[in-house]
A tleap script that builds the chain and sets N, CA, C and O, in Angstrom:
source leaprc.protein.ff14SB
mol = sequence {
  NMET THR LYS SER GLU LEU ILE ALA GLU LEU
  SER ALA ALA ASN PRO HIE LEU LEU GLY ARG
  ASP VAL GLU VAL ILE VAL ALA THR ILE PHE
  ASN GLU ILE THR ALA ALA LEU ALA ARG GLY
  GLU ARG VAL GLU LEU ARG GLY PHE GLY ALA
  PHE THR VAL LYS ARG ARG ASP ALA ARG THR
  GLY ARG ASN PRO ARG THR GLY GLU ALA VAL
  SER VAL ASP GLU LYS VAL VAL PRO PHE PHE
  LYS ALA GLY LYS GLU LEU ARG GLU ARG VAL
  ASN ARG SER LYS PRO ALA ARG SER ALA GLY
  GLU ARG LEU PRO CALA
}
set mol.1.N position { -37.014 -33.765 -31.322 }
set mol.1.CA position { -37.719 -34.905 -30.765 }
set mol.1.C position { -38.012 -35.883 -31.894 }
set mol.1.O position { -38.492 -35.501 -32.961 }
set mol.2.N position { -37.719 -37.123 -31.641 }
set mol.2.CA position { -37.984 -38.167 -32.629 }
set mol.2.C position { -39.371 -38.759 -32.384 }
set mol.2.O position { -40.007 -38.499 -31.363 }
set mol.3.N position { -39.813 -39.553 -33.340 }
set mol.3.CA position { -41.116 -40.198 -33.218 }
set mol.3.C position { -41.167 -41.088 -31.973 }
set mol.3.O position { -42.166 -41.086 -31.255 }
set mol.4.N position { -40.110 -41.840 -31.715 }
set mol.4.CA position { -40.094 -42.722 -30.538 }
set mol.4.C position { -40.086 -41.913 -29.242 }
set mol.4.O position { -40.685 -42.336 -28.253 }
set mol.5.N position { -39.418 -40.755 -29.231 }
set mol.5.CA position { -39.442 -39.885 -28.048 }
set mol.5.C position { -40.837 -39.315 -27.826 }
set mol.5.O position { -41.292 -39.207 -26.687 }
set mol.6.N position { -41.521 -38.947 -28.918 }
set mol.6.CA position { -42.889 -38.457 -28.815 }
set mol.6.C position { -43.794 -39.532 -28.215 }
set mol.6.O position { -44.593 -39.250 -27.322 }
set mol.7.N position { -43.667 -40.743 -28.702 }
set mol.7.CA position { -44.480 -41.855 -28.199 }
set mol.7.C position { -44.196 -42.085 -26.716 }
set mol.7.O position { -45.121 -42.301 -25.934 }
set mol.8.N position { -42.927 -42.040 -26.328 }
set mol.8.CA position { -42.553 -42.236 -24.928 }
set mol.8.C position { -43.138 -41.136 -24.045 }
set mol.8.O position { -43.640 -41.422 -22.958 }
set mol.9.N position { -43.080 -39.885 -24.495 }
set mol.9.CA position { -43.627 -38.766 -23.715 }
set mol.9.C position { -45.142 -38.874 -23.583 }
set mol.9.O position { -45.694 -38.648 -22.507 }
set mol.10.N position { -45.814 -39.220 -24.684 }
set mol.10.CA position { -47.269 -39.364 -24.630 }
set mol.10.C position { -47.674 -40.540 -23.737 }
set mol.10.O position { -48.670 -40.455 -23.018 }
set mol.11.N position { -46.923 -41.617 -23.777 }
set mol.11.CA position { -47.201 -42.776 -22.928 }
set mol.11.C position { -47.045 -42.406 -21.456 }
set mol.11.O position { -47.863 -42.796 -20.623 }
set mol.12.N position { -45.995 -41.655 -21.138 }
set mol.12.CA position { -45.760 -41.231 -19.755 }
set mol.12.C position { -46.855 -40.281 -19.269 }
set mol.12.O position { -47.260 -40.334 -18.107 }
set mol.13.N position { -47.326 -39.417 -20.158 }
set mol.13.CA position { -48.366 -38.447 -19.790 }
set mol.13.C position { -49.756 -39.082 -19.712 }
set mol.13.O position { -50.669 -38.513 -19.114 }
set mol.14.N position { -49.913 -40.262 -20.319 }
set mol.14.CA position { -51.207 -40.949 -20.348 }
set mol.14.C position { -51.025 -42.397 -19.883 }
set mol.14.O position { -51.085 -43.316 -20.700 }
set mol.15.N position { -50.803 -42.612 -18.579 }
set mol.15.CA position { -50.526 -43.962 -18.091 }
set mol.15.C position { -51.692 -44.940 -18.272 }
set mol.15.O position { -51.501 -46.153 -18.192 }
set mol.16.N position { -52.883 -44.419 -18.513 }
set mol.16.CA position { -54.042 -45.291 -18.728 }
set mol.16.C position { -54.037 -45.929 -20.119 }
set mol.16.O position { -54.826 -46.834 -20.389 }
set mol.17.N position { -53.139 -45.455 -21.011 }
set mol.17.CA position { -53.030 -46.034 -22.349 }
set mol.17.C position { -51.805 -46.929 -22.422 }
set mol.17.O position { -50.771 -46.627 -21.827 }
set mol.18.N position { -51.920 -48.016 -23.142 }
set mol.18.CA position { -50.782 -48.897 -23.369 }
set mol.18.C position { -49.831 -48.251 -24.367 }
set mol.18.O position { -50.259 -47.507 -25.249 }
set mol.19.N position { -48.546 -48.536 -24.227 }
set mol.19.CA position { -47.541 -47.967 -25.124 }
set mol.19.C position { -47.813 -48.294 -26.575 }
set mol.19.O position { -47.638 -47.443 -27.448 }
set mol.20.N position { -48.244 -49.532 -26.846 }
set mol.20.CA position { -48.505 -49.908 -28.244 }
set mol.20.C position { -49.719 -49.167 -28.798 }
set mol.20.O position { -49.793 -48.901 -29.998 }
set mol.21.N position { -50.682 -48.829 -27.912 }
set mol.21.CA position { -51.839 -48.054 -28.361 }
set mol.21.C position { -51.432 -46.629 -28.723 }
set mol.21.O position { -51.906 -46.075 -29.715 }
set mol.22.N position { -50.557 -46.042 -27.920 }
set mol.22.CA position { -50.055 -44.698 -28.219 }
set mol.22.C position { -49.290 -44.720 -29.543 }
set mol.22.O position { -49.400 -43.794 -30.347 }
set mol.23.N position { -48.520 -45.778 -29.762 }
set mol.23.CA position { -47.769 -45.913 -31.009 }
set mol.23.C position { -48.710 -45.978 -32.214 }
set mol.23.O position { -48.437 -45.365 -33.246 }
set mol.24.N position { -49.810 -46.714 -32.088 }
set mol.24.CA position { -50.797 -46.816 -33.170 }
set mol.24.C position { -51.461 -45.460 -33.402 }
set mol.24.O position { -51.688 -45.068 -34.547 }
set mol.25.N position { -51.772 -44.745 -32.325 }
set mol.25.CA position { -52.411 -43.424 -32.451 }
set mol.25.C position { -51.497 -42.460 -33.195 }
set mol.25.O position { -51.939 -41.781 -34.121 }
set mol.26.N position { -50.221 -42.392 -32.799 }
set mol.26.CA position { -49.268 -41.483 -33.436 }
set mol.26.C position { -49.085 -41.859 -34.910 }
set mol.26.O position { -49.082 -40.986 -35.779 }
set mol.27.N position { -48.932 -43.145 -35.188 }
set mol.27.CA position { -48.760 -43.593 -36.574 }
set mol.27.C position { -49.990 -43.255 -37.407 }
set mol.27.O position { -49.859 -42.840 -38.558 }
set mol.28.N position { -51.177 -43.425 -36.842 }
set mol.28.CA position { -52.416 -43.119 -37.561 }
set mol.28.C position { -52.509 -41.632 -37.892 }
set mol.28.O position { -52.888 -41.262 -39.003 }
set mol.29.N position { -52.166 -40.786 -36.934 }
set mol.29.CA position { -52.207 -39.338 -37.178 }
set mol.29.C position { -51.241 -38.970 -38.299 }
set mol.29.O position { -51.610 -38.249 -39.226 }
set mol.30.N position { -50.000 -39.466 -38.218 }
set mol.30.CA position { -49.019 -39.159 -39.267 }
set mol.30.C position { -49.456 -39.701 -40.622 }
set mol.30.O position { -49.282 -39.034 -41.642 }
set mol.31.N position { -50.020 -40.901 -40.638 }
set mol.31.CA position { -50.490 -41.489 -41.898 }
set mol.31.C position { -51.627 -40.676 -42.503 }
set mol.31.O position { -51.670 -40.485 -43.719 }
set mol.32.N position { -52.541 -40.198 -41.678 }
set mol.32.CA position { -53.658 -39.393 -42.182 }
set mol.32.C position { -53.187 -38.054 -42.729 }
set mol.32.O position { -53.681 -37.594 -43.759 }
set mol.33.N position { -52.237 -37.428 -42.050 }
set mol.33.CA position { -51.677 -36.163 -42.555 }
set mol.33.C position { -50.998 -36.411 -43.903 }
set mol.33.O position { -51.190 -35.649 -44.851 }
set mol.34.N position { -50.210 -37.474 -43.981 }
set mol.34.CA position { -49.522 -37.815 -45.226 }
set mol.34.C position { -50.497 -38.101 -46.355 }
set mol.34.O position { -50.306 -37.634 -47.478 }
set mol.35.N position { -51.549 -38.872 -46.061 }
set mol.35.CA position { -52.542 -39.217 -47.088 }
set mol.35.C position { -53.268 -37.969 -47.586 }
set mol.35.O position { -53.506 -37.827 -48.785 }
set mol.36.N position { -53.621 -37.069 -46.674 }
set mol.36.CA position { -54.310 -35.837 -47.075 }
set mol.36.C position { -53.411 -34.988 -47.968 }
set mol.36.O position { -53.869 -34.444 -48.973 }
set mol.37.N position { -52.136 -34.871 -47.607 }
set mol.37.CA position { -51.206 -34.098 -48.440 }
set mol.37.C position { -51.019 -34.748 -49.801 }
set mol.37.O position { -50.904 -34.055 -50.812 }
set mol.38.N position { -50.988 -36.082 -49.834 }
set mol.38.CA position { -50.849 -36.799 -51.110 }
set mol.38.C position { -52.044 -36.543 -52.019 }
set mol.38.O position { -51.918 -36.556 -53.243 }
set mol.39.N position { -53.212 -36.307 -51.408 }
set mol.39.CA position { -54.416 -35.971 -52.193 }
set mol.39.C position { -54.468 -34.487 -52.549 }
set mol.39.O position { -55.399 -34.041 -53.220 }
set mol.40.N position { -53.480 -33.729 -52.107 }
set mol.40.CA position { -53.435 -32.297 -52.404 }
set mol.40.C position { -54.252 -31.462 -51.445 }
set mol.40.O position { -54.505 -30.287 -51.715 }
set mol.41.N position { -54.671 -32.038 -50.333 }
set mol.41.CA position { -55.487 -31.318 -49.355 }
set mol.41.C position { -54.607 -30.579 -48.358 }
set mol.41.O position { -53.422 -30.879 -48.209 }
set mol.42.N position { -55.205 -29.616 -47.684 }
set mol.42.CA position { -54.537 -28.836 -46.646 }
set mol.42.C position { -54.915 -29.440 -45.299 }
set mol.42.O position { -56.071 -29.804 -45.085 }
set mol.43.N position { -53.951 -29.548 -44.390 }
set mol.43.CA position { -54.206 -30.068 -43.057 }
set mol.43.C position { -53.904 -28.957 -42.062 }
set mol.43.O position { -52.767 -28.496 -41.966 }
set mol.44.N position { -54.928 -28.524 -41.317 }
set mol.44.CA position { -54.749 -27.449 -40.347 }
set mol.44.C position { -55.004 -27.974 -38.949 }
set mol.44.O position { -56.055 -28.549 -38.666 }
set mol.45.N position { -54.026 -27.768 -38.077 }
set mol.45.CA position { -54.158 -28.135 -36.674 }
set mol.45.C position { -54.175 -26.826 -35.891 }
set mol.45.O position { -53.136 -26.191 -35.708 }
set mol.46.N position { -55.357 -26.427 -35.432 }
set mol.46.CA position { -55.525 -25.135 -34.765 }
set mol.46.C position { -54.559 -24.989 -33.603 }
set mol.46.O position { -54.405 -25.904 -32.794 }
set mol.47.N position { -53.912 -23.838 -33.523 }
set mol.47.CA position { -52.962 -23.562 -32.470 }
set mol.47.C position { -51.579 -24.134 -32.752 }
set mol.47.O position { -50.627 -23.823 -32.037 }
set mol.48.N position { -51.456 -24.964 -33.780 }
set mol.48.CA position { -50.163 -25.575 -34.107 }
set mol.48.C position { -49.655 -25.072 -35.449 }
set mol.48.O position { -48.578 -24.481 -35.525 }
set mol.49.N position { -50.428 -25.305 -36.514 }
set mol.49.CA position { -50.004 -24.858 -37.830 }
set mol.49.C position { -50.742 -25.576 -38.928 }
set mol.49.O position { -51.677 -26.338 -38.680 }
set mol.50.N position { -50.309 -25.322 -40.154 }
set mol.50.CA position { -50.975 -25.900 -41.320 }
set mol.50.C position { -49.942 -26.542 -42.240 }
set mol.50.O position { -48.879 -25.981 -42.505 }
set mol.51.N position { -50.289 -27.727 -42.715 }
set mol.51.CA position { -49.486 -28.441 -43.697 }
set mol.51.C position { -50.154 -28.276 -45.048 }
set mol.51.O position { -51.363 -28.472 -45.173 }
set mol.52.N position { -49.378 -27.919 -46.059 }
set mol.52.CA position { -49.893 -27.809 -47.420 }
set mol.52.C position { -48.850 -28.407 -48.362 }
set mol.52.O position { -47.752 -28.774 -47.945 }
set mol.53.N position { -49.212 -28.496 -49.623 }
set mol.53.CA position { -48.245 -28.904 -50.642 }
set mol.53.C position { -48.045 -27.732 -51.591 }
set mol.53.O position { -48.987 -27.010 -51.917 }
set mol.54.N position { -46.816 -27.558 -52.023 }
set mol.54.CA position { -46.496 -26.498 -52.972 }
set mol.54.C position { -45.884 -27.131 -54.209 }
set mol.54.O position { -45.105 -28.080 -54.127 }
set mol.55.N position { -46.252 -26.584 -55.347 }
set mol.55.CA position { -45.745 -27.070 -56.620 }
set mol.55.C position { -44.493 -26.295 -56.987 }
set mol.55.O position { -44.489 -25.064 -56.962 }
set mol.56.N position { -43.434 -27.011 -57.326 }
set mol.56.CA position { -42.185 -26.396 -57.786 }
set mol.56.C position { -42.074 -26.632 -59.288 }
set mol.56.O position { -42.112 -27.774 -59.748 }
set mol.57.N position { -41.940 -25.572 -60.034 }
set mol.57.CA position { -41.832 -25.683 -61.489 }
set mol.57.C position { -40.543 -26.400 -61.898 }
set mol.57.O position { -39.560 -26.422 -61.158 }
set mol.58.N position { -40.579 -26.975 -63.078 }
set mol.58.CA position { -39.372 -27.578 -63.654 }
set mol.58.C position { -38.372 -26.455 -63.904 }
set mol.58.O position { -38.746 -25.321 -64.202 }
set mol.59.N position { -37.103 -26.795 -63.779 }
set mol.59.CA position { -36.066 -25.775 -63.969 }
set mol.59.C position { -34.766 -26.440 -64.389 }
set mol.59.O position { -34.635 -27.664 -64.380 }
set mol.60.N position { -33.818 -25.605 -64.754 }
set mol.60.CA position { -32.491 -26.102 -65.068 }
set mol.60.C position { -31.601 -25.805 -63.871 }
set mol.60.O position { -31.423 -24.651 -63.484 }
set mol.61.N position { -31.042 -26.871 -63.289 }
set mol.61.CA position { -30.145 -26.725 -62.155 }
set mol.61.C position { -28.716 -26.980 -62.583 }
set mol.61.O position { -28.439 -27.155 -63.769 }
set mol.62.N position { -27.822 -27.002 -61.636 }
set mol.62.CA position { -26.402 -27.252 -61.912 }
set mol.62.C position { -25.906 -28.355 -60.992 }
set mol.62.O position { -26.217 -28.378 -59.802 }
set mol.63.N position { -25.134 -29.262 -61.560 }
set mol.63.CA position { -24.459 -30.276 -60.762 }
set mol.63.C position { -23.335 -29.564 -60.020 }
set mol.63.O position { -22.428 -29.030 -60.659 }
set mol.64.N position { -23.369 -29.543 -58.679 }
set mol.64.CA position { -22.351 -28.773 -57.955 }
set mol.64.C position { -20.933 -29.307 -58.132 }
set mol.64.O position { -19.969 -28.556 -57.983 }
set mol.65.N position { -20.797 -30.574 -58.445 }
set mol.65.CA position { -19.461 -31.156 -58.595 }
set mol.65.C position { -18.846 -30.797 -59.944 }
set mol.65.O position { -17.663 -30.464 -60.022 }
set mol.66.N position { -19.657 -30.866 -61.017 }
set mol.66.CA position { -19.110 -30.651 -62.356 }
set mol.66.C position { -19.501 -29.311 -62.956 }
set mol.66.O position { -18.857 -28.845 -63.896 }
set mol.67.N position { -20.551 -28.681 -62.427 }
set mol.67.CA position { -21.029 -27.437 -63.002 }
set mol.67.C position { -21.913 -27.654 -64.216 }
set mol.67.O position { -22.381 -26.693 -64.826 }
set mol.68.N position { -22.143 -28.906 -64.569 }
set mol.68.CA position { -22.952 -29.254 -65.736 }
set mol.68.C position { -24.431 -28.917 -65.484 }
set mol.68.O position { -24.938 -29.106 -64.378 }
set mol.69.N position { -25.111 -28.418 -66.518 }
set mol.69.CA position { -26.540 -28.114 -66.427 }
set mol.69.C position { -27.332 -29.423 -66.322 }
set mol.69.O position { -27.073 -30.381 -67.050 }
set mol.70.N position { -28.294 -29.441 -65.407 }
set mol.70.CA position { -29.102 -30.633 -65.178 }
set mol.70.C position { -30.569 -30.221 -65.164 }
set mol.70.O position { -30.932 -29.210 -64.562 }
set mol.71.N position { -31.407 -31.007 -65.828 }
set mol.71.CA position { -32.835 -30.738 -65.844 }
set mol.71.C position { -33.455 -31.250 -64.538 }
set mol.71.O position { -33.272 -32.411 -64.171 }
set mol.72.N position { -34.186 -30.378 -63.846 }
set mol.72.CA position { -34.876 -30.753 -62.616 }
set mol.72.C position { -36.368 -30.744 -62.924 }
set mol.72.O position { -36.919 -29.712 -63.305 }
set mol.73.N position { -37.021 -31.886 -62.761 }
set mol.73.CA position { -38.436 -32.019 -63.070 }
set mol.73.C position { -39.312 -31.226 -62.105 }
set mol.73.O position { -38.899 -30.878 -60.999 }
set mol.74.N position { -40.535 -30.952 -62.558 }
set mol.74.CA position { -41.537 -30.335 -61.690 }
set mol.74.C position { -41.821 -31.297 -60.542 }
set mol.74.O position { -41.815 -32.514 -60.729 }
set mol.75.N position { -42.069 -30.751 -59.357 }
set mol.75.CA position { -42.371 -31.614 -58.226 }
set mol.75.C position { -43.282 -30.907 -57.238 }
set mol.75.O position { -43.457 -29.690 -57.282 }
set mol.76.N position { -43.850 -31.697 -56.355 }
set mol.76.CA position { -44.710 -31.182 -55.299 }
set mol.76.C position { -43.999 -31.469 -53.984 }
set mol.76.O position { -43.559 -32.594 -53.749 }
set mol.77.N position { -43.884 -30.453 -53.120 }
set mol.77.CA position { -43.178 -30.624 -51.851 }
set mol.77.C position { -44.092 -30.233 -50.687 }
set mol.77.O position { -44.907 -29.319 -50.816 }
set mol.78.N position { -43.956 -30.926 -49.549 }
set mol.78.CA position { -44.745 -30.550 -48.381 }
set mol.78.C position { -44.224 -29.246 -47.791 }
set mol.78.O position { -43.031 -28.952 -47.862 }
set mol.79.N position { -45.129 -28.473 -47.211 }
set mol.79.CA position { -44.779 -27.176 -46.628 }
set mol.79.C position { -45.539 -27.026 -45.321 }
set mol.79.O position { -46.719 -27.370 -45.249 }
set mol.80.N position { -44.876 -26.517 -44.283 }
set mol.80.CA position { -45.513 -26.303 -42.990 }
set mol.80.C position { -45.425 -24.840 -42.622 }
set mol.80.O position { -44.358 -24.232 -42.714 }
set mol.81.N position { -46.548 -24.271 -42.204 }
set mol.81.CA position { -46.564 -22.897 -41.714 }
set mol.81.C position { -47.048 -22.935 -40.276 }
set mol.81.O position { -48.170 -23.357 -39.999 }
set mol.82.N position { -46.196 -22.494 -39.365 }
set mol.82.CA position { -46.533 -22.511 -37.948 }
set mol.82.C position { -47.679 -21.549 -37.663 }
set mol.82.O position { -47.755 -20.467 -38.245 }
set mol.83.N position { -48.569 -21.954 -36.764 }
set mol.83.CA position { -49.680 -21.110 -36.348 }
set mol.83.C position { -49.220 -20.041 -35.374 }
set mol.83.O position { -48.120 -20.115 -34.826 }
set mol.84.N position { -50.061 -19.056 -35.165 }
set mol.84.CA position { -49.732 -17.932 -34.298 }
set mol.84.C position { -49.426 -18.390 -32.873 }
set mol.84.O position { -48.451 -17.937 -32.274 }
set mol.85.N position { -50.251 -19.284 -32.328 }
set mol.85.CA position { -50.052 -19.742 -30.958 }
set mol.85.C position { -48.711 -20.468 -30.802 }
set mol.85.O position { -48.008 -20.260 -29.813 }
set mol.86.N position { -48.352 -21.319 -31.771 }
set mol.86.CA position { -47.076 -22.027 -31.727 }
set mol.86.C position { -45.911 -21.040 -31.792 }
set mol.86.O position { -44.961 -21.152 -31.017 }
set mol.87.N position { -45.979 -20.082 -32.703 }
set mol.87.CA position { -44.909 -19.075 -32.815 }
set mol.87.C position { -44.746 -18.313 -31.509 }
set mol.87.O position { -43.625 -18.088 -31.054 }
set mol.88.N position { -45.865 -17.915 -30.904 }
set mol.88.CA position { -45.795 -17.156 -29.656 }
set mol.88.C position { -45.203 -17.991 -28.526 }
set mol.88.O position { -44.395 -17.489 -27.744 }
set mol.89.N position { -45.597 -19.262 -28.433 }
set mol.89.CA position { -45.065 -20.121 -27.368 }
set mol.89.C position { -43.578 -20.382 -27.554 }
set mol.89.O position { -42.830 -20.413 -26.577 }
set mol.90.N position { -43.142 -20.570 -28.788 }
set mol.90.CA position { -41.719 -20.797 -29.053 }
set mol.90.C position { -40.922 -19.546 -28.724 }
set mol.90.O position { -39.853 -19.639 -28.121 }
set mol.91.N position { -41.417 -18.391 -29.105 }
set mol.91.CA position { -40.707 -17.140 -28.840 }
set mol.91.C position { -40.687 -16.803 -27.358 }
set mol.91.O position { -39.722 -16.215 -26.869 }
set mol.92.N position { -41.740 -17.166 -26.638 }
set mol.92.CA position { -41.799 -16.911 -25.194 }
set mol.92.C position { -40.755 -17.731 -24.450 }
set mol.92.O position { -40.180 -17.261 -23.468 }
set mol.93.N position { -40.507 -18.950 -24.909 }
set mol.93.CA position { -39.589 -19.835 -24.205 }
set mol.93.C position { -38.185 -19.830 -24.797 }
set mol.93.O position { -37.351 -20.655 -24.424 }
set mol.94.N position { -37.920 -18.907 -25.716 }
set mol.94.CA position { -36.619 -18.839 -26.368 }
set mol.94.C position { -35.558 -18.437 -25.345 }
set mol.94.O position { -35.740 -17.440 -24.646 }
set mol.95.N position { -34.445 -19.190 -25.234 }
set mol.95.CA position { -33.393 -18.824 -24.292 }
set mol.95.C position { -32.700 -17.543 -24.729 }
set mol.95.O position { -32.541 -17.293 -25.924 }
set mol.96.N position { -32.288 -16.737 -23.765 }
set mol.96.CA position { -31.611 -15.482 -24.070 }
set mol.96.C position { -30.230 -15.792 -24.633 }
set mol.96.O position { -29.554 -16.711 -24.169 }
set mol.97.N position { -29.815 -15.023 -25.634 }
set mol.97.CA position { -28.491 -15.203 -26.236 }
set mol.97.C position { -27.477 -14.381 -25.454 }
set mol.97.O position { -27.800 -13.333 -24.895 }
set mol.98.N position { -26.259 -14.871 -25.427 }
set mol.98.CA position { -25.191 -14.122 -24.795 }
set mol.98.C position { -24.774 -12.987 -25.726 }
set mol.98.O position { -25.087 -13.013 -26.917 }
set mol.99.N position { -24.072 -11.996 -25.191 }
set mol.99.CA position { -23.702 -10.810 -25.969 }
set mol.99.C position { -22.843 -11.147 -27.187 }
set mol.99.O position { -22.964 -10.493 -28.223 }
set mol.100.N position { -21.977 -12.156 -27.080 }
set mol.100.CA position { -21.088 -12.482 -28.179 }
set mol.100.C position { -21.664 -13.443 -29.197 }
set mol.100.O position { -21.047 -13.694 -30.232 }
set mol.101.N position { -22.853 -13.992 -28.915 }
set mol.101.CA position { -23.456 -14.985 -29.814 }
set mol.101.C position { -24.064 -14.292 -31.021 }
set mol.101.O position { -24.700 -13.245 -30.908 }
set mol.102.N position { -23.849 -14.910 -32.191 }
set mol.102.CA position { -24.373 -14.352 -33.440 }
set mol.102.C position { -25.573 -15.133 -33.909 }
set mol.102.O position { -25.746 -16.299 -33.553 }
set mol.103.N position { -26.406 -14.491 -34.711 }
set mol.103.CA position { -27.533 -15.168 -35.348 }
set mol.103.C position { -27.019 -16.088 -36.427 }
set mol.103.O position { -26.023 -15.770 -37.077 }
set mol.104.N position { -27.675 -17.236 -36.644 }
set mol.104.CA position { -27.266 -18.117 -37.743 }
set mol.104.C position { -27.498 -17.446 -39.084 }
set mol.104.O position { -28.445 -16.677 -39.247 }
set mol.105.N position { -26.644 -17.736 -40.032 }
set mol.105.CA position { -26.738 -17.120 -41.373 }
set mol.105.C position { -27.883 -17.660 -42.153 }
set mol.105.O position { -28.101 -17.250 -43.293 }
savepdb mol mol.pdb
quit
């Protein structure tokens, strides 16, 4: 689902709100989550999951094209951990696999 699809679904589910108001609400929520993560804070949405930032140490990587060693700087990356309720709802609605279907690698 894209951001515009989310806005469209929320607008349809809440006809008393204008589409542009729903768009502002969604943008505000995303902006607040982003700002909190930028400050190094944890964002927890009960029943959904938690957003945190993780620090990745500097390391020596490899250029896949040339095989040359490349220095990769330390960085901070966003991380999402799904909550128990979200995991259970996703697993409950998971479509059954056919006998010949394999799990992704």
